[in-house]
C-alpha positions in Angstrom: -21.3 29.3 5.7 -17.8 30.4 6.8 -14.9 29.7 4.4 -13.1 27.3 6.7 -16.3 25.3 7.5 -17.0 25.1 3.7 -13.5 23.8 3.1 -13.8 21.2 5.9 -17.2 20.0 4.6 -15.9 19.7 1.1 -12.9 17.7 2.2 -15.1 15.4 4.3 -17.4 14.7 1.3 -14.3 14.2 -1.0 -12.9 11.7 1.5 -16.2 9.9 1.7 -16.5 9.8 -2.1 -12.9 8.4 -2.4 -13.7 5.7 0.2 -16.9 4.7 -1.5 -15.1 4.5 -4.9 -12.5 2.3 -3.4 -15.1 0.0 -1.9 -16.9 -0.3 -5.2 -13.6 -1.9 -6.6 -13.9 -4.7 -4.0 -16.1 -7.8 -4.0 -19.6 -6.8 -2.7 -23.0 -8.4 -2.7 -25.7 -6.7 -4.8 -27.2 -5.3 -1.7 -23.9 -3.9 -0.5 -23.1 -2.5 -3.9 -26.5 -0.8 -4.2 -26.1 0.8 -0.7 -22.5 2.0 -1.5 -23.7 3.5 -4.9 -26.5 5.3 -3.2 -24.2 6.7 -0.5 -21.7 7.7 -3.2 -24.5 9.5 -5.1 -25.6 11.3 -1.9 -22.1 12.5 -1.2 -21.6 13.8 -4.7 -24.9 15.7 -4.5 -23.9 17.2 -1.2 -20.5 18.3 -2.5 -22.1 19.9 -5.6 -24.6 21.8 -3.4 -21.8 23.2 -1.2 -19.9 24.2 -4.3 -22.9 25.9 -5.8 -23.6 27.8 -2.6 -20.0 28.9 -2.4 -20.0 30.1 -5.9 -23.1 32.2 -5.3 -21.6 33.9 -2.3 
């Protein structure tokens, strides 16, 4: 993965993480909260995977 692409992907995941964290501070139904928490977890995992791949290169 090229450095620029890696940076763009990381930034995209960080933006999504920040958005989901902001959403969790609002009023949500249990279903909405569960969905947002799952998406937040998925974004965090994806960001960690990119960082691990970058550190191995």
